[in-house]
DSSP file (Angstrom, degrees, kcal/mol; ACC not computed):
  #  RESIDUE AA STRUCTURE BP1 BP2  ACC     N-H-->O    O-->H-N    N-H-->O    O-->H-N    TCO  KAPPA ALPHA  PHI   PSI    X-CA   Y-CA   Z-CA
    1    1 A M              0   0    0      0, 0.0     2,-0.6     0, 0.0    32,-0.2   0.000 360.0 360.0 360.0 130.0  -10.1    3.9    0.8
    2    2 A K        -     0   0    0     30,-0.1    57,-3.7    32,-0.0     2,-0.5  -0.901 360.0-173.8-104.3 121.8   -8.1    0.8   -0.2
    3    3 A I  E     -aB  34  58A   0     30,-0.7    32,-2.8    -2,-0.6     2,-0.4  -0.965   3.1-179.3-120.5 129.3   -6.5    0.9   -3.7
    4    4 A E  E     -aB  35  57A   0     53,-2.8    53,-2.7    -2,-0.5     2,-0.5  -0.974  15.5-163.2-126.4 140.8   -4.7   -2.0   -5.3
    5    5 A V  E     -aB  36  56A   0     30,-2.4    32,-2.7    -2,-0.4     2,-0.4  -0.963  15.6-163.9-120.2 110.8   -3.1   -2.4   -8.6
    6    6 A L  E     +aB  37  55A   0     49,-3.1    49,-2.7    -2,-0.5     2,-0.3  -0.768  19.6 159.1 -95.8 139.2   -2.5   -6.0   -9.5
    7    7 A Y  E     -a   38   0A   0     30,-2.3    32,-3.3    -2,-0.4    46,-0.1  -0.982  36.1-119.5-155.9 161.0   -0.1   -6.8  -12.3
    8    8 A V    >   -     0   0    0     -2,-0.3     3,-1.4    30,-0.2    32,-0.1  -0.682  52.1 -79.1 -99.3 159.0    2.1   -9.5  -13.8
    9    9 A P  T 3  S+     0   0    0      0, 0.0    -1,-0.1     0, 0.0    29,-0.0  -0.291 115.6  10.5 -56.8 141.1    5.9   -9.1  -14.2
   10   10 A N  T 3  S+     0   0    0      1,-0.2     0, 0.0    -3,-0.1     0, 0.0   0.717  82.7 171.8  62.8  25.1    6.9   -7.0  -17.2
   11   11 A C    X   -     0   0    0     -3,-1.4     3,-0.7     1,-0.2     4,-0.5  -0.508  27.4-150.5 -65.3 123.8    3.4   -5.8  -17.8
   12   12 A P  T 3  S+     0   0    0      0, 0.0     4,-0.3     0, 0.0    -1,-0.2   0.668  93.7  44.6 -71.9 -15.2    3.6   -3.1  -20.5
   13   13 A N  T 3> S+     0   0    0      2,-0.1     4,-2.2     1,-0.1     5,-0.2   0.454  85.6  91.0-108.0  -2.3    0.5   -1.3  -19.1
   14   14 A H  H <> S+     0   0    0     -3,-0.7     4,-2.2     1,-0.2     5,-0.2   0.935  88.7  46.6 -58.8 -50.0    1.3   -1.4  -15.4
   15   15 A A  H  > S+     0   0    0     -4,-0.5     4,-2.5     1,-0.2    -1,-0.2   0.892 112.7  49.4 -63.6 -41.0    3.1    2.0  -15.3
   16   16 A L  H  > S+     0   0    0     -4,-0.3     4,-2.6     2,-0.2     5,-0.2   0.895 109.6  51.4 -67.1 -39.4    0.4    3.8  -17.3
   17   17 A A  H  X S+     0   0    0     -4,-2.2     4,-2.2     2,-0.2    -2,-0.2   0.929 112.4  46.5 -61.9 -44.8   -2.4    2.5  -15.1
   18   18 A L  H  X S+     0   0    0     -4,-2.2     4,-2.9    -5,-0.2     5,-0.2   0.910 111.4  52.2 -62.3 -42.8   -0.5    3.7  -12.0
   19   19 A E  H  X S+     0   0    0     -4,-2.5     4,-2.3     2,-0.2    -2,-0.2   0.932 110.9  46.2 -60.8 -47.9    0.2    7.1  -13.7
   20   20 A R  H  X S+     0   0    0     -4,-2.6     4,-1.9     2,-0.2    -1,-0.2   0.926 114.6  48.1 -60.5 -45.3   -3.5    7.6  -14.5
   21   21 A L  H  X S+     0   0    0     -4,-2.2     4,-2.4    -5,-0.2    -2,-0.2   0.932 112.8  46.8 -62.0 -47.8   -4.6    6.6  -11.1
   22   22 A R  H  X S+     0   0    0     -4,-2.9     4,-2.7     1,-0.2     5,-0.2   0.843 108.4  56.6 -67.2 -33.5   -2.1    8.8   -9.3
   23   23 A E  H  X S+     0   0    0     -4,-2.3     4,-2.5    -5,-0.2    -1,-0.2   0.929 110.5  44.1 -61.3 -44.8   -2.9   11.8  -11.5
   24   24 A I  H  X S+     0   0    0     -4,-1.9     4,-1.5     2,-0.2    -2,-0.2   0.933 114.7  48.1 -66.5 -45.8   -6.6   11.6  -10.5
   25   25 A L  H  <>S+     0   0    0     -4,-2.4     5,-2.9     1,-0.2    -2,-0.2   0.910 114.3  47.1 -61.2 -42.4   -5.8   11.1   -6.8
   26   26 A S  H ><5S+     0   0    0     -4,-2.7     3,-1.6     1,-0.2    -2,-0.2   0.915 108.7  53.7 -65.8 -44.3   -3.4   14.0   -6.9
   27   27 A A  H 3<5S+     0   0    0     -4,-2.5    -1,-0.2     1,-0.3    -2,-0.2   0.810 114.1  42.9 -61.5 -29.7   -5.8   16.3   -8.7
   28   28 A E  T 3<5S-     0   0    0     -4,-1.5    -1,-0.3    -5,-0.2    -2,-0.2   0.306 113.1-118.2 -99.7   8.3   -8.4   15.6   -6.0
   29   29 A D  T < 5 +     0   0    0     -3,-1.6     2,-0.6     1,-0.2    -3,-0.2   0.804  55.0 160.3  58.8  33.1   -5.9   15.9   -3.1
   30   30 A F      < -     0   0    0     -5,-2.9     2,-0.8    -6,-0.2    -1,-0.2  -0.771  28.6-160.6 -83.4 124.4   -6.5   12.3   -2.0
   31   31 A Q        +     0   0    0     -2,-0.6     2,-0.4     2,-0.0    -1,-0.1  -0.524  38.7 144.2-101.4  62.7   -3.6   11.2    0.1
   32   32 A T        -     0   0    0     -2,-0.8     2,-0.2   -30,-0.0   -30,-0.1  -0.863  50.0-123.0-109.8 135.2   -4.2    7.4   -0.3
   33   33 A H        -     0   0    0     -2,-0.4   -30,-0.7   -32,-0.2     2,-0.6  -0.546  18.8-143.7 -73.1 136.2   -1.6    4.8   -0.6
   34   34 A V  E     -a    3   0A   0     -2,-0.2     2,-0.6   -32,-0.1   -30,-0.2  -0.920  12.4-149.2-102.6 116.6   -1.7    2.6   -3.7
   35   35 A N  E     -a    4   0A   0    -32,-2.8   -30,-2.4    -2,-0.6     2,-0.5  -0.774   6.4-151.5 -89.8 118.7   -0.8   -1.0   -3.0
   36   36 A E  E     -a    5   0A   0     -2,-0.6     2,-0.6   -32,-0.2   -30,-0.2  -0.798   9.4-163.3 -92.3 127.7    0.9   -2.7   -5.9
   37   37 A V  E     -a    6   0A   0    -32,-2.7   -30,-2.3    -2,-0.5     2,-0.5  -0.940   7.5-149.9-118.2 112.8    0.3   -6.5   -5.9
   38   38 A L  E     -a    7   0A   0     -2,-0.6     2,-0.7   -32,-0.2   -30,-0.2  -0.706   7.7-162.3 -81.9 123.0    2.6   -8.6   -8.1
   39   39 A V        +     0   0    0    -32,-3.3     3,-0.0    -2,-0.5    -2,-0.0  -0.920  22.8 158.9-107.5 109.1    0.8  -11.7   -9.3
   40   40 A N        +     0   0    0     -2,-0.7     2,-0.3   -32,-0.1    -1,-0.1   0.303  51.6  45.4-122.2  11.2    3.5  -14.2  -10.5
   41   41 A D  S  > S-     0   0    0      1,-0.1     4,-2.2    33,-0.0     3,-0.2  -0.995  75.8-117.0-150.7 157.9    1.9  -17.6  -10.5
   42   42 A A  H  > S+     0   0    0     -2,-0.3     4,-2.4     1,-0.2     5,-0.2   0.838 112.2  56.8 -61.8 -36.1   -1.3  -19.3  -11.6
   43   43 A A  H  > S+     0   0    0      2,-0.2     4,-2.5     1,-0.2    -1,-0.2   0.916 108.9  46.5 -64.1 -42.0   -2.4  -20.2   -8.1
   44   44 A S  H  > S+     0   0    0     -3,-0.2     4,-2.4     2,-0.2    -2,-0.2   0.911 110.1  54.1 -64.7 -41.8   -2.2  -16.6   -7.0
   45   45 A A  H  <>S+     0   0    0     -4,-2.2     5,-2.8     1,-0.2     4,-0.5   0.912 111.7  45.0 -59.0 -43.2   -4.1  -15.5  -10.1
   46   46 A Q  H ><5S+     0   0    0     -4,-2.4     3,-1.0     3,-0.2    -2,-0.2   0.937 113.7  47.7 -66.5 -47.1   -6.9  -17.9   -9.3
   47   47 A S  H 3<5S+     0   0    0     -4,-2.5    -2,-0.2     1,-0.3    -1,-0.2   0.826 116.1  44.6 -66.9 -30.1   -7.1  -17.1   -5.6
   48   48 A L  T 3<5S-     0   0    0     -4,-2.4    -1,-0.3    -5,-0.2    -2,-0.2   0.485 107.0-126.4 -87.8  -3.7   -7.1  -13.3   -6.3
   49   49 A K  T < 5 -     0   0    0     -3,-1.0    -3,-0.2    -4,-0.5    -4,-0.1   0.961  41.1-174.1  51.9  54.2   -9.7  -13.8   -9.1
   50   50 A F      < -     0   0    0     -5,-2.8    24,-2.1    -6,-0.1    -1,-0.2  -0.720  21.0-171.9 -88.8 108.1   -7.2  -11.9  -11.3
   51   51 A P        -     0   0    0      0, 0.0     2,-0.2     0, 0.0    -1,-0.1   0.460  60.1 -64.0 -82.4   0.7   -8.7  -11.2  -14.8
   52   52 A G  S    S-     0   0    0     26,-0.1    25,-0.2    -7,-0.1    26,-0.1  -0.673  75.2 -25.0 136.3 169.8   -5.4   -9.9  -16.2
   53   53 A S  B    S+d   77   0B   0     23,-2.7    25,-2.1    -2,-0.2   -46,-0.2  -0.814 111.4  22.4-107.6 135.5   -2.8   -7.2  -15.9
   54   54 A P  S    S+     0   0    0      0, 0.0     2,-0.4     0, 0.0   -47,-0.2   0.617  73.0 171.6 -87.0 151.0   -3.1   -4.5  -14.8
   55   55 A T  E     -B    6   0A   0    -49,-2.7   -49,-3.1    -2,-0.1     2,-0.5  -0.988  15.1-159.0-119.5 129.1   -6.2   -4.7  -12.6
   56   56 A V  E     -B    5   0A   0     -2,-0.4     7,-2.2   -51,-0.2     2,-0.4  -0.938  11.1-176.6-110.3 125.7   -7.2   -1.8  -10.4
   57   57 A R  E     -BC   4  62A   0    -53,-2.7   -53,-2.8    -2,-0.5     2,-0.5  -0.975  10.7-164.2-123.2 135.2   -9.4   -2.4   -7.4
   58   58 A I  E >  S-BC   3  61A   0      3,-2.9     3,-1.8    -2,-0.4   -55,-0.2  -0.980  82.7 -13.7-120.2 121.5  -10.8    0.2   -5.1
   59   59 A N  T 3  S-     0   0    0    -57,-3.7    -1,-0.2    -2,-0.5   -56,-0.1   0.857 131.9 -53.9  52.0  38.1  -12.2   -1.2   -1.8
   60   60 A G  T 3  S+     0   0    0    -58,-0.4     2,-0.5     1,-0.2    -1,-0.3   0.393 115.2 115.3  83.8  -2.9  -12.0   -4.6   -3.3
   61   61 A H  E <   -C   58   0A   0     -3,-1.8    -3,-2.9    34,-0.1    -1,-0.2  -0.865  68.1-120.4-106.7 132.7  -14.1   -3.7   -6.4
   62   62 A D  E     -C   57   0A   0     -2,-0.5    -5,-0.2    -5,-0.2     6,-0.1  -0.405  16.0-134.5 -64.6 141.1  -12.7   -3.7   -9.9
   63   63 A V  S    S+     0   0    0     -7,-2.2    -1,-0.1    -2,-0.1    32,-0.1   0.663  88.6  84.3 -73.6 -15.3  -12.9   -0.3  -11.6
   64   64 A E  S >  S-     0   0    0     -8,-0.3     3,-2.0     1,-0.1     4,-0.3  -0.800  74.4-149.9 -89.6 114.7  -14.2   -2.0  -14.8
   65   65 A P  G >  S+     0   0    0      0, 0.0     3,-0.6     0, 0.0    -1,-0.1   0.809  93.5  49.3 -57.5 -32.9  -18.0   -2.3  -14.3
   66   66 A Q  G >  S+     0   0    0      1,-0.2     3,-1.8     2,-0.1     4,-0.3   0.409  80.7 100.6 -86.7   3.7  -18.3   -5.5  -16.5
   67   67 A S  G X   +     0   0    0     -3,-2.0     3,-1.7     1,-0.3    -1,-0.2   0.774  67.5  68.8 -64.4 -26.5  -15.4   -7.3  -14.7
   68   68 A D  G <  S+     0   0    0     -3,-0.6    -1,-0.3     1,-0.3    -2,-0.1   0.637  90.7  64.5 -69.4 -10.2  -17.7   -9.4  -12.6
   69   69 A R  G <  S+     0   0    0     -3,-1.8     2,-0.3     2,-0.0    -1,-0.3   0.611  79.6 104.0 -83.2 -13.0  -18.8  -11.3  -15.7
   70   70 A S    <   +     0   0    0     -3,-1.7    -3,-0.0    -4,-0.3     3,-0.0  -0.529  38.5 173.2 -76.1 130.8  -15.3  -12.6  -16.3
   71   71 A A        +     0   0    0     -2,-0.3     2,-0.6   -20,-0.1    -1,-0.1   0.315  56.2  93.3-112.2   3.5  -14.8  -16.3  -15.4
   72   72 A S        +     0   0    0    -23,-0.1     2,-0.4   -21,-0.1    -2,-0.0  -0.876  49.6 172.1-105.7 121.4  -11.3  -16.4  -16.7
   73   73 A F        +     0   0    0     -2,-0.6     2,-0.3     2,-0.0   -27,-0.1  -0.966  21.1  96.4-127.1 143.7   -8.4  -15.8  -14.4
   74   74 A G  S    S-     0   0    0    -24,-2.1     2,-1.3    -2,-0.4   -32,-0.0  -0.979  75.4 -46.7 166.0-175.4   -4.7  -16.1  -15.0
   75   75 A L  S    S+     0   0    0     -2,-0.3     2,-0.3   -23,-0.1   -33,-0.1  -0.689  86.1 110.9 -85.9  92.6   -1.3  -14.6  -15.8
   76   76 A M  S    S-     0   0    0     -2,-1.3   -23,-2.7   -65,-0.0     2,-0.1  -0.962  70.2 -88.9-155.7 165.6   -2.2  -12.6  -18.9
   77   77 A C  B     -d   53   0B   0     -2,-0.3     2,-0.4   -25,-0.2   -70,-0.0  -0.453  43.6-133.4 -76.5 159.0   -2.6   -9.1  -20.2
   78   78 A R        -     0   0    0    -25,-2.1     2,-0.5     7,-0.2   -26,-0.1  -0.915  10.0-154.8-119.3 142.3   -6.0   -7.4  -19.8
   79   79 A L        -     0   0    0     -2,-0.4     6,-0.2     6,-0.1     2,-0.1  -0.959  15.7-145.7-112.5 134.9   -8.2   -5.5  -22.2
   80   80 A Y    >   -     0   0    0      4,-3.3     3,-2.6    -2,-0.5     6,-0.0  -0.435  35.6 -91.9 -92.5 171.6  -10.7   -3.0  -20.9
   81   81 A S  T 3  S+     0   0    0      1,-0.3    -1,-0.1     2,-0.1    -2,-0.0   0.716 125.1  57.3 -60.3 -22.8  -14.0   -2.2  -22.4
   82   82 A D  T 3  S-     0   0    0      4,-0.2    -1,-0.3     2,-0.1     3,-0.1   0.426 119.9-107.9 -87.7   3.0  -12.6    0.6  -24.6
   83   83 A G  S <  S+     0   0    0     -3,-2.6    -2,-0.1     1,-0.3     2,-0.1   0.401  83.2 114.6  89.6  -2.5  -10.2   -1.9  -26.2
   84   84 A S  S    S-     0   0    0      2,-0.2    -4,-3.3     1,-0.1    -1,-0.3  -0.443  74.0-119.5 -95.2 173.2   -7.1   -0.5  -24.4
   85   85 A G  S    S+     0   0    0     -6,-0.2    -7,-0.2    -2,-0.1   -68,-0.1   0.265  92.1  58.6 -95.5  10.8   -4.9   -2.2  -21.8
   86   86 A V  S    S-     0   0    0    -70,-0.1    -2,-0.2   -69,-0.0    -4,-0.2  -0.975  91.0 -99.7-136.8 151.3   -5.5    0.3  -19.1
   87   87 A P        -     0   0    0      0, 0.0    -2,-0.1     0, 0.0   -67,-0.1  -0.411  45.6-110.0 -67.3 146.9   -8.6    1.6  -17.3
   88   88 A T     >  -     0   0    0      1,-0.1     4,-2.1    -2,-0.1     5,-0.2  -0.324  19.9-116.3 -72.1 158.5  -10.0    4.9  -18.6
   89   89 A Q  H  > S+     0   0    0      1,-0.2     4,-2.9     2,-0.2     5,-0.2   0.881 117.4  56.6 -60.1 -37.3   -9.8    8.0  -16.5
   90   90 A Q  H  > S+     0   0    0      1,-0.2     4,-2.5     2,-0.2    -1,-0.2   0.920 107.5  45.7 -62.0 -45.0  -13.6    8.0  -16.5
   91   91 A S  H  > S+     0   0    0      2,-0.2     4,-2.0     1,-0.2    -1,-0.2   0.873 113.3  50.4 -68.7 -35.3  -13.8    4.5  -15.0
   92   92 A L  H  X S+     0   0    0     -4,-2.1     4,-2.2     2,-0.2    -2,-0.2   0.939 112.3  47.0 -64.7 -46.6  -11.1    5.3  -12.4
   93   93 A R  H  X S+     0   0    0     -4,-2.9     4,-2.9     1,-0.2    -2,-0.2   0.922 111.6  51.1 -60.0 -45.0  -13.0    8.5  -11.4
   94   94 A A  H  X S+     0   0    0     -4,-2.5     4,-2.4     1,-0.2    -1,-0.2   0.896 110.5  48.6 -61.3 -41.0  -16.3    6.7  -11.2
   95   95 A A  H  X S+     0   0    0     -4,-2.0     4,-2.1     2,-0.2    -1,-0.2   0.887 112.5  48.0 -67.0 -38.8  -14.8    4.0   -9.0
   96   96 A I  H  X S+     0   0    0     -4,-2.2     4,-2.4     2,-0.2     6,-0.3   0.914 111.2  51.2 -67.3 -42.3  -13.3    6.6   -6.7
   97   97 A E  H  X>S+     0   0    0     -4,-2.9     4,-2.4     1,-0.2     5,-0.8   0.924 110.8  48.6 -58.7 -45.1  -16.6    8.5   -6.5
   98   98 A Q  H  <5S+     0   0    0     -4,-2.4    -1,-0.2     1,-0.2    -2,-0.2   0.900 113.1  47.5 -62.5 -40.9  -18.4    5.3   -5.6
   99   99 A A  H  <5S+     0   0    0     -4,-2.1    -1,-0.2     1,-0.2    -2,-0.2   0.850 121.7  34.3 -70.3 -34.8  -15.8    4.5   -2.9
  100  100 A T  H  <5S-     0   0    0     -4,-2.4    -2,-0.2     2,-0.2    -1,-0.2   0.647  99.3-128.7 -96.2 -16.8  -15.8    8.0   -1.4
  101  101 A G  T  <5S+     0   0    0     -4,-2.4     2,-0.3     1,-0.3    -3,-0.2   0.691  75.7  98.0  75.6  17.5  -19.5    8.9   -1.9
  102  102 A S  S   <S-     0   0    0     -5,-0.8     2,-0.3    -6,-0.3    -1,-0.3  -0.939  80.4 -98.7-136.2 159.6  -18.5   12.2   -3.5
  103  103 A E              0   0    0     -2,-0.3    -9,-0.1     1,-0.1   -10,-0.0  -0.604 360.0 360.0 -80.1 133.4  -18.1   13.5   -7.0
  104  104 A V              0   0    0     -2,-0.3    -1,-0.1   -11,-0.2   -10,-0.1   0.371 360.0 360.0-105.0 360.0  -14.5   13.6   -8.3
């Protein structure tokens, strides 16, 4: 399983997103490396199709189900469907379940 957390410099939600993700992985005994990707210029944001910081992708898929509707990419903060700046534990679990084919 490939896990990436994409973020901009000084993102106020980067640490919390990592914390939530690592808590779930630890609770389920997943020994998976989390690759942190710093997005620091507009060209990188466009090429990575970066909808904002932080973005969590598992096996290349955004953990936010509605993210594929976004046509806006750039160096900005991100809001998730629940109105917060971090993915919910539920969306993280669902993405991990989908990637592993098992219930978390």
